[in-house]
C-alpha positions as CSV (number, residue, x, y, z in Angstrom):
1,M,0.0,0.0,0.0
2,P,1.4,3.4,-0.9
3,A,1.9,5.9,1.9
4,D,-0.7,8.7,2.3
5,R,0.2,11.6,0.1
6,Y,-1.7,14.1,2.2
7,T,-3.0,14.7,5.7
8,V,-6.5,15.8,6.7
9,T,-6.8,17.7,9.9
10,P,-9.8,19.7,11.2
11,H,-9.0,23.1,12.5
12,P,-11.1,25.9,14.1
13,V,-11.9,28.7,11.7
14,K,-10.2,31.2,14.0
15,T,-7.0,29.1,13.9
16,L,-7.0,29.1,10.1
17,L,-7.6,32.8,9.9
18,A,-4.8,33.4,12.4
19,W,-2.4,31.3,10.3
20,V,-3.3,33.4,7.2
21,E,-2.7,36.6,9.1
22,A,0.6,35.2,10.3
23,K,1.4,34.2,6.7
24,E,1.9,30.5,7.7
25,I,-0.7,29.8,5.0
26,A,-0.3,32.0,1.9
27,I,-3.4,32.9,-0.1
28,P,-2.3,33.6,-3.7
29,E,-5.6,35.3,-4.6
30,I,-5.6,37.7,-1.6
31,Q,-4.7,40.7,-3.8
32,R,-6.9,39.7,-6.8
33,P,-10.5,40.7,-7.4
34,F,-12.9,39.0,-5.0
35,V,-15.3,37.0,-7.3
36,W,-17.9,36.0,-4.7
37,S,-21.1,38.0,-4.5
38,T,-22.1,39.5,-1.1
39,T,-24.9,37.0,-0.9
40,Q,-22.5,34.1,-1.1
41,V,-20.6,35.6,1.9
42,R,-24.0,35.8,3.7
43,D,-24.8,32.2,2.8
44,L,-21.4,31.0,4.1
45,L,-22.0,32.5,7.5
46,D,-25.5,31.1,7.6
47,S,-24.1,27.6,6.9
48,L,-21.6,28.0,9.7
49,Y,-24.3,29.2,12.1
50,K,-26.4,26.2,11.3
51,G,-23.5,23.8,11.6
52,F,-23.5,22.8,7.9
53,P,-20.3,21.6,6.3
54,V,-18.6,24.3,4.2
55,G,-16.1,22.1,2.3
56,Y,-12.5,21.4,2.7
57,L,-9.6,23.7,2.2
58,I,-6.6,22.3,0.3
59,A,-3.1,23.5,0.9
60,W,0.1,22.4,-0.8
61,R,3.3,22.9,1.0
62,N,6.2,24.5,-0.8
63,P,9.3,22.3,-0.8
64,N,12.0,22.9,1.8
65,I,14.6,25.1,0.2
66,R,18.4,25.3,0.7
67,L,19.4,28.8,1.7
68,K,22.6,30.6,0.6
69,D,24.2,29.9,3.9
70,G,23.6,26.2,3.6
71,T,20.7,26.0,6.1
72,T,17.2,24.8,5.1
73,S,14.0,26.8,5.3
74,R,10.8,25.0,5.7
75,G,8.3,25.6,2.9
76,K,5.2,27.8,3.3
77,K,1.8,26.3,2.8
78,I,-0.1,27.7,-0.3
79,L,-3.8,27.5,-0.2
80,I,-4.9,26.2,-3.6
81,D,-8.6,25.7,-2.9
82,G,-10.7,27.6,-0.5
83,Q,-9.3,31.0,-1.3
84,Q,-12.7,32.7,-1.8
85,R,-14.1,31.1,1.4
86,V,-11.1,32.2,3.5
87,T,-11.2,35.7,2.0
88,A,-14.9,35.9,2.7
89,L,-14.4,34.8,6.4
90,M,-11.7,37.4,6.8
91,A,-13.9,40.0,5.4
92,A,-16.9,39.1,7.5
93,F,-15.2,38.2,10.8
94,L,-12.2,40.4,10.8
95,G,-13.5,43.4,8.7
96,R,-10.8,43.0,6.1
97,E,-11.4,44.9,2.8
98,V,-11.7,43.0,-0.5
99,V,-10.7,44.1,-4.0
100,T,-13.7,44.3,-6.3
101,K,-13.7,43.5,-10.0
102,D,-13.3,47.3,-10.5
103,Y,-10.1,47.1,-8.4
104,K,-11.6,49.1,-5.7
105,R,-11.2,48.2,-2.0
106,T,-14.4,47.8,-0.1
107,R,-15.9,46.3,3.1
108,I,-18.4,43.5,3.0
109,R,-20.7,44.0,6.0
110,I,-22.9,41.1,7.0
111,A,-25.8,41.9,9.4
112,F,-27.4,39.5,11.9
113,N,-30.9,39.6,13.3
114,P,-30.9,37.8,16.7
115,E,-34.6,37.5,17.0
116,E,-35.0,35.8,13.5
117,E,-31.5,34.2,13.6
118,R,-31.0,35.5,10.1
119,F,-28.0,36.9,8.3
120,E,-28.3,39.5,5.5
121,V,-26.0,41.7,3.5
122,S,-26.0,45.0,5.3
123,N,-27.6,48.0,3.7
124,P,-28.8,51.5,4.7
125,A,-32.2,50.3,5.7
126,I,-30.7,47.5,7.9
127,E,-28.3,49.9,9.5
128,K,-31.2,52.1,10.7
129,D,-33.2,49.1,11.9
130,V,-32.5,48.5,15.6
131,K,-33.4,44.8,15.3
132,W,-30.2,44.2,13.4
133,I,-26.6,44.0,14.3
134,P,-25.4,45.8,11.1
135,D,-21.9,44.3,11.0
136,V,-21.0,41.0,12.7
137,A,-17.3,41.9,12.5
138,E,-18.0,44.0,15.6
139,L,-18.5,40.8,17.5
140,F,-15.1,39.4,16.7
141,K,-13.0,42.4,17.7
142,P,-10.6,41.4,20.5
143,D,-11.6,44.2,22.8
144,V,-15.4,43.7,22.5
145,K,-17.2,43.2,25.8
146,L,-20.1,40.9,25.0
147,F,-22.3,41.9,28.1
148,D,-21.9,45.6,27.3
149,F,-22.6,44.9,23.6
150,V,-25.8,42.9,24.3
151,G,-26.9,45.5,26.9
152,A,-26.6,48.3,24.4
153,F,-28.5,46.2,21.8
154,C,-31.4,45.4,24.3
155,A,-31.6,49.0,25.3
156,K,-32.8,49.7,21.8
157,N,-35.0,46.6,21.7
158,L,-37.0,46.8,24.9
159,N,-39.0,43.7,24.2
160,A,-36.0,41.5,23.5
161,S,-34.8,39.0,26.1
162,Q,-31.3,39.8,27.2
163,D,-30.6,36.1,27.9
164,E,-31.8,35.0,24.4
165,V,-29.9,37.8,22.6
166,F,-26.8,36.9,24.6
167,K,-27.1,33.2,23.7
168,K,-27.6,33.9,20.0
169,V,-24.8,36.5,19.7
170,D,-22.5,34.2,21.6
171,Y,-23.4,31.5,19.2
172,V,-22.4,33.8,16.3
173,R,-19.1,34.4,18.0
174,G,-18.7,30.6,18.5
175,M,-18.8,30.2,14.7
176,A,-15.1,31.0,14.8
177,N,-14.6,27.7,16.7
178,N,-16.4,25.7,14.0
179,L,-14.1,23.1,12.5
180,V,-13.0,23.2,8.9
181,G,-11.0,20.4,7.3
182,L,-7.6,21.3,6.0
183,I,-6.1,18.9,3.4
184,E,-2.4,19.4,3.3
185,L,-0.7,17.8,0.3
186,N,2.9,16.6,0.6
187,D,5.6,18.8,-0.8
188,D,7.0,16.1,-3.0
189,L,3.9,15.7,-5.2
190,D,4.1,16.8,-8.8
191,I,1.6,19.0,-10.4
192,Q,-0.3,16.3,-12.2
193,T,-0.8,14.4,-8.9
194,V,-1.9,17.6,-7.1
195,T,-4.4,18.3,-9.9
196,E,-5.8,14.8,-9.7
197,I,-6.2,15.0,-5.9
198,F,-7.8,18.4,-6.2
199,I,-10.4,17.2,-8.8
200,R,-11.3,14.1,-6.8
201,I,-11.8,16.0,-3.6
202,N,-13.4,19.1,-5.0
203,S,-17.1,18.4,-5.6
204,A,-17.3,21.0,-8.3
205,G,-14.6,19.2,-10.3
206,T,-12.9,22.4,-11.2
207,E,-9.7,21.8,-13.0
208,L,-6.6,23.6,-11.9
209,S,-4.2,24.4,-14.7
210,Q,-0.4,24.5,-14.4
211,A,-0.6,28.2,-14.9
212,D,-2.8,28.4,-11.8
213,F,-0.1,26.7,-9.8
214,A,2.6,29.0,-11.3
215,M,0.5,32.1,-10.4
216,S,0.1,30.8,-6.9
217,K,3.9,30.3,-6.5
218,I,4.4,33.9,-7.9
219,A,1.8,35.6,-5.7
220,T,2.9,34.1,-2.4
221,N,6.6,34.9,-2.8
222,E,7.1,38.3,-1.4
223,Q,10.9,37.9,-1.0
224,Y,11.5,38.1,-4.7
225,G,8.7,40.6,-5.6
226,G,6.1,37.9,-6.5
227,Q,3.1,40.0,-5.4
228,D,4.0,42.8,-7.8
229,L,4.8,40.4,-10.6
230,R,1.5,38.7,-10.1
231,K,-0.3,42.0,-10.3
232,A,1.6,43.0,-13.4
233,I,0.4,39.9,-15.2
234,D,-3.2,40.3,-14.0
235,Y,-3.4,44.0,-14.6
236,F,-1.9,43.8,-18.1
237,C,-4.3,41.1,-19.2
238,H,-7.2,43.1,-17.8
239,L,-6.2,46.4,-19.4
240,A,-5.7,44.7,-22.7
241,V,-9.4,43.9,-22.8
242,E,-10.7,47.0,-20.9
243,P,-8.4,50.0,-21.1
244,H,-10.7,52.1,-19.0
245,Y,-9.5,50.1,-15.9
246,H,-6.3,52.1,-16.1
247,A,-7.8,54.9,-14.1
248,L,-9.4,52.5,-11.6
249,I,-6.2,50.6,-11.0
250,R,-4.2,53.9,-10.7
251,E,-6.6,55.1,-8.0
252,A,-7.0,51.8,-6.1
253,D,-3.3,50.6,-6.1
254,A,-1.1,53.7,-5.8
255,A,1.9,51.5,-4.6
256,F,1.9,49.4,-7.7
257,T,1.8,52.5,-10.0
258,K,5.3,53.4,-8.7
259,T,6.7,50.1,-10.1
260,E,8.5,49.6,-13.4
261,Y,5.8,47.1,-14.3
262,W,3.2,49.9,-14.3
263,K,5.3,52.2,-16.4
264,Q,5.8,49.4,-19.0
265,M,2.0,48.7,-19.3
266,T,0.4,52.1,-19.0
267,W,0.3,52.6,-22.8
268,L,-2.6,50.2,-22.8
269,K,-4.9,52.9,-21.6
270,D,-5.2,54.1,-25.2
271,E,-5.1,50.7,-26.9
272,Q,-8.3,49.5,-28.6
273,D,-7.0,46.6,-30.7
274,D,-8.5,43.2,-30.0
275,I,-6.2,41.0,-32.1
276,Y,-4.2,39.8,-29.1
277,D,-5.9,40.0,-25.7
278,P,-3.9,37.5,-23.7
279,K,-5.1,35.8,-20.5
280,Y,-2.7,35.2,-17.7
281,T,-2.0,31.7,-19.0
282,D,-1.0,33.1,-22.4
283,M,1.2,35.7,-20.9
284,L,2.9,33.2,-18.6
285,R,3.4,30.7,-21.3
286,V,5.0,33.2,-23.7
287,A,7.2,34.8,-21.1
288,F,8.4,31.5,-19.7
289,T,9.0,29.7,-23.0
290,C,10.8,32.7,-24.5
291,E,13.1,33.2,-21.5
292,F,13.7,29.7,-20.3
293,K,13.5,27.8,-23.6
294,R,11.1,25.4,-22.1
295,G,7.4,24.8,-22.9
296,K,6.0,23.0,-19.9
297,L,4.7,25.3,-17.1
298,E,5.2,22.6,-14.5
299,D,9.0,23.3,-15.1
300,L,8.3,27.0,-14.2
301,V,6.5,25.9,-11.0
302,A,9.6,23.8,-10.1
303,L,12.1,26.6,-11.0
304,L,10.2,29.2,-9.0
305,G,10.4,26.8,-6.1
306,G,14.2,26.6,-6.6
307,R,14.4,23.1,-8.1
308,N,17.8,22.1,-9.4
309,F,16.9,19.6,-12.2
310,E,20.2,17.9,-11.9
311,T,20.6,17.4,-8.2
312,K,16.8,17.3,-7.5
313,V,17.4,19.7,-4.6
314,H,15.6,23.0,-4.1
315,E,18.0,25.9,-3.8
316,E,17.3,29.5,-3.0
317,T,19.7,30.8,-5.6
318,I,17.7,29.1,-8.3
319,A,14.4,30.5,-7.0
320,E,15.8,34.0,-6.9
321,E,17.3,33.7,-10.4
322,S,14.0,32.3,-11.8
323,F,12.0,35.1,-10.4
324,G,14.4,37.6,-11.9
325,R,14.3,36.0,-15.3
326,L,10.6,35.7,-15.3
327,S,10.2,39.3,-14.3
328,R,12.4,40.5,-17.2
329,A,10.5,38.2,-19.6
330,V,7.2,39.7,-18.5
331,M,8.6,43.2,-19.0
332,D,9.6,42.2,-22.5
333,F,6.1,40.8,-23.2
334,M,4.6,44.1,-22.2
335,N,6.9,46.3,-24.3
336,K,4.7,48.6,-26.3
337,T,6.9,48.7,-29.4
338,D,7.3,44.9,-29.6
339,F,3.7,44.1,-28.7
340,Q,2.3,46.5,-31.3
341,R,4.7,45.5,-34.0
342,F,3.7,41.8,-33.4
343,V,0.1,42.7,-33.8
344,M,0.9,44.6,-36.9
345,I,2.6,41.6,-38.4
346,I,-0.5,39.4,-37.7
347,R,-2.7,42.1,-39.3
348,S,-0.4,42.3,-42.3
349,A,-1.1,38.6,-42.9
350,G,-4.8,39.5,-43.5
351,F,-6.1,38.8,-40.0
352,L,-7.9,42.0,-39.2
353,D,-9.7,41.2,-35.9
354,S,-10.0,38.5,-33.3
355,S,-13.0,36.8,-35.0
356,M,-10.6,35.6,-37.7
357,L,-8.4,33.8,-35.2
358,T,-8.9,30.2,-34.4
359,S,-6.0,29.3,-32.1
360,Q,-4.8,31.4,-29.2
361,N,-1.8,29.1,-28.8
362,A,-0.8,29.6,-32.5
363,L,-0.8,33.4,-31.6
364,N,1.2,32.8,-28.4
365,F,3.9,30.8,-30.2
366,A,4.1,33.4,-33.0
367,Y,4.8,36.0,-30.3
368,I,7.4,33.7,-28.8
369,L,9.0,33.4,-32.2
370,Y,8.9,37.2,-32.7
371,L,10.5,37.9,-29.3
372,T,13.1,35.2,-29.9
373,L,14.0,36.7,-33.3
374,R,14.2,40.2,-31.9
375,R,16.7,38.9,-29.3
376,Q,18.7,37.4,-32.1
377,K,18.7,40.8,-33.7
378,L,17.4,39.7,-37.1
379,G,16.3,42.4,-39.6
380,S,12.7,43.6,-39.3
381,A,11.7,42.4,-42.8
382,K,13.0,38.9,-42.1
383,I,11.3,38.8,-38.7
384,E,8.0,39.8,-40.3
385,T,8.2,37.1,-43.0
386,L,9.1,34.3,-40.6
387,V,6.5,35.2,-38.0
388,R,3.7,35.6,-40.6
389,R,4.5,32.2,-42.3
390,W,4.8,30.4,-39.0
391,F,1.6,31.8,-37.7
392,V,-0.3,30.7,-40.8
393,L,1.4,27.3,-40.9
394,S,0.5,26.5,-37.3
395,T,-3.0,27.7,-37.9
396,L,-3.6,25.6,-41.0
397,T,-2.0,22.5,-39.5
398,G,-3.5,22.8,-36.0
399,R,0.0,22.5,-34.7
400,Y,-0.9,23.6,-31.1
401,S,-4.4,22.2,-30.9
402,G,-3.6,18.8,-29.3
403,S,-0.9,19.0,-26.7
404,P,0.3,22.6,-26.8
405,E,2.7,22.3,-24.0
406,S,4.6,19.4,-25.5
407,S,4.6,21.2,-28.9
408,F,5.8,24.4,-27.3
409,D,8.6,22.5,-25.5
410,S,9.7,20.7,-28.7
411,D,9.5,23.7,-31.0
412,I,11.4,26.2,-28.7
413,R,14.2,23.6,-28.3
414,Q,14.4,23.0,-32.0
415,L,14.3,26.7,-32.8
416,H,17.5,27.2,-30.8
417,L,19.1,23.9,-31.7
418,Q,18.6,24.2,-35.5
419,G,18.3,27.9,-35.8
420,C,15.0,29.7,-36.4
421,E,15.2,29.9,-40.2
422,H,16.4,26.3,-40.8
423,F,13.8,24.9,-38.4
424,I,10.9,26.8,-40.0
425,Q,12.1,25.8,-43.5
426,S,12.4,22.1,-42.5
427,T,8.9,22.2,-40.9
428,E,7.4,23.8,-44.0
429,A,9.0,21.0,-46.1
430,A,7.5,18.3,-43.8
431,E,4.1,19.8,-43.1
432,L,3.3,21.8,-46.3
433,S,4.3,19.3,-49.0
434,E,2.8,19.1,-52.4
435,A,0.4,16.4,-51.1
436,F,-0.8,18.8,-48.4
437,W,-1.8,21.5,-50.9
438,T,-3.3,19.2,-53.5
439,A,-5.0,16.5,-51.4
440,A,-4.9,17.0,-47.5
441,L,-6.0,20.6,-47.5
442,P,-8.9,20.2,-49.9
443,M,-10.0,17.1,-48.0
444,S,-9.8,18.9,-44.7
445,M,-12.1,21.6,-46.1
446,N,-14.8,19.0,-46.3
447,T,-16.3,20.5,-43.1
448,S,-19.3,22.4,-42.0
449,V,-17.5,24.0,-39.0
450,A,-17.6,27.8,-39.8
451,S,-15.0,28.4,-37.2
452,S,-12.5,26.1,-38.9
453,P,-9.2,27.6,-39.7
454,Y,-9.4,27.0,-43.4
455,F,-12.2,29.5,-44.3
456,R,-10.6,32.1,-42.0
457,V,-7.2,31.7,-43.7
458,F,-9.0,31.9,-47.0
459,K,-10.6,35.2,-45.9
460,A,-7.2,36.4,-44.9
461,A,-5.9,35.5,-48.4
462,Q,-8.7,37.5,-49.9
463,I,-8.1,40.4,-47.6
464,L,-4.4,40.5,-48.5
465,A,-5.3,40.2,-52.2
466,K,-7.7,43.2,-51.8
467,D,-10.5,41.1,-53.3
468,N,-14.0,42.6,-53.5
469,G,-16.9,40.9,-51.9
470,F,-19.0,38.4,-53.9
471,L,-20.8,40.2,-56.7
472,S,-19.5,43.6,-55.4
473,K,-17.5,46.1,-57.3
474,A,-16.8,48.7,-54.5
475,H,-16.7,46.8,-51.2
476,T,-13.6,44.8,-50.4
477,V,-13.6,41.7,-48.3
478,A,-11.6,43.7,-45.8
479,I,-14.3,46.4,-45.5
480,L,-17.0,43.7,-45.3
481,Q,-15.0,41.9,-42.6
482,E,-14.7,45.1,-40.5
483,S,-18.4,45.8,-40.9
484,H,-19.3,42.2,-39.9
485,S,-21.2,41.6,-43.2
486,D,-22.8,38.4,-44.1
487,I,-21.3,35.0,-45.0
488,H,-23.4,34.1,-48.0
489,H,-24.3,30.5,-49.0
490,L,-23.5,30.3,-52.8
491,F,-26.1,27.6,-53.0
492,P,-28.7,29.1,-50.6
493,K,-29.3,27.3,-47.4
494,E,-33.1,27.2,-47.7
495,L,-32.8,25.9,-51.2
496,L,-30.6,23.0,-50.1
497,K,-32.7,22.2,-47.0
498,K,-35.8,22.0,-49.3
499,S,-34.0,19.5,-51.5
500,G,-33.2,17.3,-48.5
501,K,-29.7,18.4,-47.5
502,N,-28.9,18.3,-43.8
503,R,-27.0,21.0,-41.8
504,G,-23.6,19.3,-42.4
505,E,-24.2,19.3,-46.1
506,Y,-25.6,22.8,-46.7
507,N,-23.2,24.6,-44.3
508,Q,-20.0,23.4,-46.0
509,I,-17.3,26.0,-45.9
510,A,-16.8,25.6,-49.7
511,N,-20.4,26.9,-50.0
512,Y,-19.5,30.2,-48.2
513,A,-18.6,33.6,-49.6
514,V,-18.3,37.0,-48.0
515,T,-20.9,39.4,-49.5
516,Q,-22.9,42.5,-48.7
517,S,-26.0,41.9,-46.7
518,E,-28.3,43.4,-49.3
519,I,-27.0,41.1,-52.0
520,N,-27.5,38.1,-49.7
521,I,-31.1,39.2,-49.0
522,L,-31.9,39.7,-52.7
523,I,-30.6,36.2,-53.6
524,G,-32.8,34.6,-51.0
525,K,-33.6,31.0,-51.9
526,K,-32.7,31.2,-55.6
527,E,-30.6,28.6,-57.4
528,P,-27.2,29.9,-58.9
529,K,-28.7,29.4,-62.4
530,V,-31.5,31.8,-61.6
531,Y,-29.7,34.6,-59.7
532,M,-26.4,34.3,-61.7
533,G,-28.4,34.4,-64.9
534,K,-29.7,37.8,-63.8
535,V,-26.2,39.0,-63.0
536,V,-25.0,38.0,-66.5
537,E,-28.0,39.9,-68.0
538,Q,-27.1,43.1,-66.0
539,C,-23.5,42.7,-67.4
540,E,-25.0,42.8,-70.9
541,G,-27.0,46.0,-70.3
542,G,-29.9,44.5,-68.4
543,E,-31.5,45.8,-65.2
544,L,-29.2,46.1,-62.2
545,K,-30.4,43.6,-59.6
546,Y,-27.6,41.9,-57.7
547,G,-24.6,44.1,-56.7
548,N,-23.1,46.7,-59.0
549,I,-21.0,44.6,-61.4
550,T,-21.9,45.6,-65.0
551,S,-19.1,44.0,-67.0
552,L,-18.6,40.3,-67.9
553,R,-14.9,40.7,-67.5
554,T,-15.3,42.2,-64.0
555,L,-17.8,39.4,-63.1
556,K,-15.3,36.7,-64.3
557,S,-12.6,38.3,-62.2
558,N,-14.9,38.5,-59.1
559,L,-15.8,34.8,-59.4
560,K,-12.2,33.8,-59.8
561,D,-11.2,35.8,-56.7
562,H,-13.8,33.8,-54.8
563,C,-12.5,30.5,-56.3
564,I,-15.9,29.8,-57.8
565,P,-15.7,27.2,-60.6
566,E,-16.4,28.0,-64.2
567,G,-20.0,27.3,-65.2
568,F,-21.4,28.3,-61.8
569,E,-23.9,30.6,-63.6
570,F,-25.6,27.4,-65.0
571,M,-25.6,25.3,-61.9
572,T,-28.6,23.8,-60.1
573,V,-29.0,21.7,-57.0
574,P,-27.8,18.4,-58.7
575,D,-24.5,20.1,-59.4
576,Y,-23.9,20.9,-55.7
577,E,-21.5,18.1,-54.7
578,A,-19.4,18.5,-57.8
579,F,-19.3,22.2,-57.1
580,L,-18.0,21.7,-53.6
581,I,-15.2,19.4,-54.7
582,S,-14.1,21.8,-57.4
583,R,-14.2,24.8,-55.2
584,R,-12.2,23.2,-52.4
585,G,-9.4,22.6,-54.8
586,L,-9.5,26.2,-56.0
587,M,-9.6,27.5,-52.5
588,A,-6.6,25.4,-51.5
589,Q,-4.7,26.8,-54.5
590,K,-5.5,30.3,-53.4
591,I,-4.4,29.7,-49.9
592,R,-1.1,28.2,-51.2
593,S,-0.4,31.2,-53.3
594,Y,-1.2,33.4,-50.4
595,Y,1.1,31.5,-48.0
596,E,4.0,31.6,-50.5
597,S,3.6,35.4,-50.8
598,L,3.9,36.1,-47.1
């Protein structure tokens, strides 16, 4: 039988809170926005009052670390589950402020009605009602005199029984003695095992990512500036999405605004681009992989804990160095010039907004490649070409869709082992062979998934080629993309449904084309033979009905730009399958020409 890999010990609530205050247990989320609602805090106190279970807390002890003088420091416990509950208890019992989603500090006041034995979120009406104790935190102050407190309460409530009020108020105070189970995981467990234990114990089944563990390690290490580093990552990711939070953070966290991190990210207050809005996992992954030339975040967790991969011993010097390197890498990630140039490169490949992106990890590794090439001091033109081609290659092939960490780890090592240009060229030869362009890609486009990378890359190719929308002479695909115009079914959806085609058949990406909404509406349910016949007539001097193309030469060019097979103007429903096969091949050829032009 294997030895237990954790211990389970019940502790009074007040003991756990005392440990947190004494920093014997570190709460990595303590400086992050509190996500519980005030009613959840109320319900937690109500459960404690009624003696209901409130779940286990899970802590993972940091490994013992060898200090510079040769002595050993016992690791601190990190709370990896129960952070919101502990923060809620500290807010309600100890009167601690929490940080809201607007990065403002506030008090959560929970009121108690002794007569009804009911908790409620305090509000102005409750504060004026003498039947309520408006803030239970008053009961937990070390200098409170319970007899005096109850006496003052009963003086305002003449019909209340002093003995009954005392009993119930004392019972509220006794909630601090309620037992909560603390599961302490052994310090020698790896991330995968900790994650498995967490999922099996946690009834919600929430999965912890390796980035979560890394962020916990960062936030709880004050010795090497972990709290500011954690804030830098959080704030940058938040500002990238919502620039107006700049003023809120500046007001709420004056100390942080004096750091170099803040100076490096403050440009985001004027940034509106949504091409690359990283989450903390993305930012960590890019910074770590670029700086440490490793792709697995479990290695970052180990390094931040001071692990020497050769001796298997944890050393303070390694932890200190790792924090320093990660800090520099995060600063590089946030650099305004590099970040904006990278986004410009992605845009220059025809990807105008986030709706055209299918893989965040393809974007992440493209930024890793960009930063790596910048460090190697390659020329700007060469960097742009390599980054564009790698991003499109990895998007088309789904390179980072399966096991991204393993792919990141392998690719970053090969980039440095082979040299960036040679590695990219050898990958192109292997992944984008003649067979890929002529067989694999057309076959892969036999899909009805509109979010598939193939149609989005095809749109990028049209944007870069400055193609006009389907049957349009004045509106480019780029303009239509920016105005969120329609994706038109060349063989109308309702027409195909009526003929017995199912969703997977009529929503084929080879049946899609970008067009103006008004053209899409006018075409309605008509067969290509019908509506295209009218377009041909208008090109021969007939009435203008669909779009504004009035030349057969322009029409032919427009259809070619959209990879629509010859003879489309004569096609009916029985031609649909042959049309799809032909168009897939033409679309693959256009994507190939586009890729080779990058």
